[in-house]
N, C-alpha and C positions, 0 to 999 in steps of 0.2 A: 672706588667710593664715587658718589655720584653727588653733584650739587644742583638743586632744582631752582630756577628763578624764572622771573617773566620779563619778557622784551616785546614791548607795543602789544600788550594783553595777550601773548602767546607764551605758553609754558616752554621752557628751554631746558633740556638736560644737557649738562656738561660733565666730562670724567677726566680723571688723570690716571696715569699709571706710573710708579716709581720704577725707573730703568735701572738703577744702580748708580755707581760712582762713575761720572763722567771723566774726573780726574785720573782715575786709576786706567781707563782705557785710552786716555789721550796722552799718557805719559810717554816721553821721547818723540812726541809729533808736534813740532812748532810750525810756526808759520815759513813759508818757502817763497822765495823770489819768483815772481811771476805766476803764482798759484793762489787760488782762494782756499780757505780752510785752515785746519784740517776739519773734515766733518765725519761724523759718526754714523754709520749706516748698520743698524744692527750688529756693532762690535766690530764692523770693519772700517778701518780708516782710510778716507779718499780725500783728494783734493782735487779742485775744479780748475782747469786750464781753460782761460778765456780764448785764447788763440786757436786751440784745437777744437774747443767746444766739446770736450770729453772730461770725464773723471780720470784721474791718475791715482793707481795703486802703488805706494812706495815700497810696499812689501815685496811685489813681483817686478817693480821697475817699468810696467806696462800701462797703457790707458786701458780702461774698461770698455768693452763693447755695450752698444746699446741694450742688447739682450740681456747681458749679465748685468748691467746696471737696474734695469727694471726688475729683475729678480732680487737683487740686493734691497733695493727700496722697498720691495713688496708690493710692486704695481702689476705683476704678472702673474 
């Protein structure tokens, strides 16, 4: 669905997509000491570690490489 509005005399189109129940995906993943998150990237739960500057995957117990993160986030 799209909502059309005007901003500064220019027409802007905005949309949204229903992604599903976030509560179901995040079940069992809570805050962790020293990490930000949890964040949901296309169904994959990751935490951000400020000290390492990388995302941490609790399922694999490894940090996600930059290339893998770009793929997960849909940027590559």
